[in-house]
C-alpha positions, 0 to 999 in steps of 0.5 A: 339566318332570318332577321325579324323585328319585334312585330314579326318574330313570334309569327315567323317562329310559329310559321316555321314550327307549323310547317316543320321548318319547310324540310330543314333541320331546326338547327339549320335556321338562326333567327336574329331579332332587331330591337324595338326600333328608333324614335320617330321624328315629326319635323326638320328639327328632329322633334320626337313624335309621341304615340298617337294613343298614349301621349306619355309614350314615344312613337317607334319605327323600324331602324332598317335592314342595315341592322343585319350586319350588326346582328350577325356580328353581335350574335356570333353568326358570321363567325360560326359560319366561318368556323364551319368552313363556309366561304360565301354568304348571300343576302336576299329579301324575302319578297323576291322569289326569283333571287336564287335562279342566278345565285350560282352565276353570281357566286362564280363572278365573285370567285373569279374576280375576287370580290368582297361584295357583289351586288346583283342588279338589273337594267333600270329605267332612268328615274325608276324608283329603285336604287342604282349602282354607281362609282363615286369618286373623291380625289384619288378614292373610288367606291362602287356602291348604291345611291338611292333613286331620290338622290341619284338625279340631283347628284348627277346634275351637280357633278357629271351630268347636267341632264341628270339621270337619263336613258342612254342608247340602250333605252336604260339608265347607265346606272343599273338597279340594285335589287338587294341581293348581295354576295359576300366573301365570308372571310373578308366579311367577318374581318370587316365586322370585327373592325366595324361591329357591323354598324352602317351609316344612318340617313333620314328620308322624310316624305313632305306634304308641302312644296317648301319641304317643311311639313312631313306627311307622317313621322319619319325615322333614322334608318340604315340599309344593308347595301351601304356596306361599301361605306365602311370599307377601307383602302384596297377593300374598296377595289373588291366591290362589284356588281353583276347585271342580269335580266330582271325577268330572271332575277327580280319579281318582288311581291310586296304590294296589295292587289289594288295598289298593283292594279294602279301600278300596272295601269301606269306601265309599272310591274305590279309587284303582287302575288299573281305577278310573282307566281307568274314570273317564277314559272316564266323564268323557268320557261326562259331557262328551258328555252335557252338550253333548246327546249321547245316551250310555248308562251302562255296566254294573257289572263286577268284576275282581280284587275292584274294581267299576267301570262298564264302558263306554262307553269313550270315548277322544277324543284331544287332537288331536281335542278338548282341552276341552269348548268344542272338544267342542261344535265337534266335535259340532255336532249332538249330539242326533244322536249316540247311543252305547250303554253297551257301546260303545267309541269312539276319535277322533283328528285335528284335522280330524275332525267328528262330525255324526251317529253311531249306535254300538253296538259299537266304532269307531276313526276317525282323521283324518290331520294336514292332512286333514279329514273329516265323519262323517254318518249313520254307523251301526255295530253289531258285537260290540264290545270286551269285557274279561275277567280275566287270572287268570294275571297278577300284574302290577298 
């Protein structure tokens, strides 16, 4: 299921159609569309902002991704999944290409602990601009839920920590970062939607132009977030909310910034969050998993393109038809110590029936196994010029 807005719906449908739904059947994909947004507000008294090009029209802004719960309810999507026998539903944001590497693991945690909702998190530096998972207590009530980064430090100072959000002995904040990958038990989720209609609490987060916080930099909006689902839970439901914390290198590499913005972020020591880093991190995460099971995978060299520095290689692309999680990696590489991949190599594997027993790669190789067929790679040594990357100075396409 894909949630779109009025601005993105037609383009999303056209993209899916032009690419033959990326191998899926058309009826496997459901699109739910948000409304036209909510009125923009231009000051602390919530005066409504007019359109800059038409003084007789209201300026509208998106209501936030929290609308997904109401849309899944009102369109009957969650109930339809339940009727089809599905047990779990996973929410992810399309900017994070690493979202699926840890999906099987987090599903296992949810099942073993009987969780209604499981948030995937990664270690977070104090005051880092990412929401944090906390346990909030009021009287005898407790809720495990996300607190946005701009609210966390003042909340801690006013309650349990006069120092605010600070790193502990691990070098990270005690409050892990929420990456908005959520796993829900579908039966419980549908039941709660029936009660709440999927409506999430709203908030406003203006950016101010002055120290007195009276002038907005630009009009703001009422918005809602999908990770605020714990706020609508009641009674024993609140005890079945948890989180799974994983290394960011395996689960979080957002692609959401323009190259120029990424250059500035990287200069400050922050992940750039651009296309180049997302692609490099995707290959790097696969290489990490291969090393973890015993394969000999070298580290690639650092390269810089358009001001963005990434580790180039080895480029390992293991398609889902070959292996979808670390457990399957072990089955596909039964003798991992016999697999050697140099830092400049490119490896592409696809096909359910393919197994790699022994491979010595220094260059590029693509191995495809047709559906229904099987094949074993044994004592294969490949050494060639390989593939290399070069900048395209003439291109202004992001």
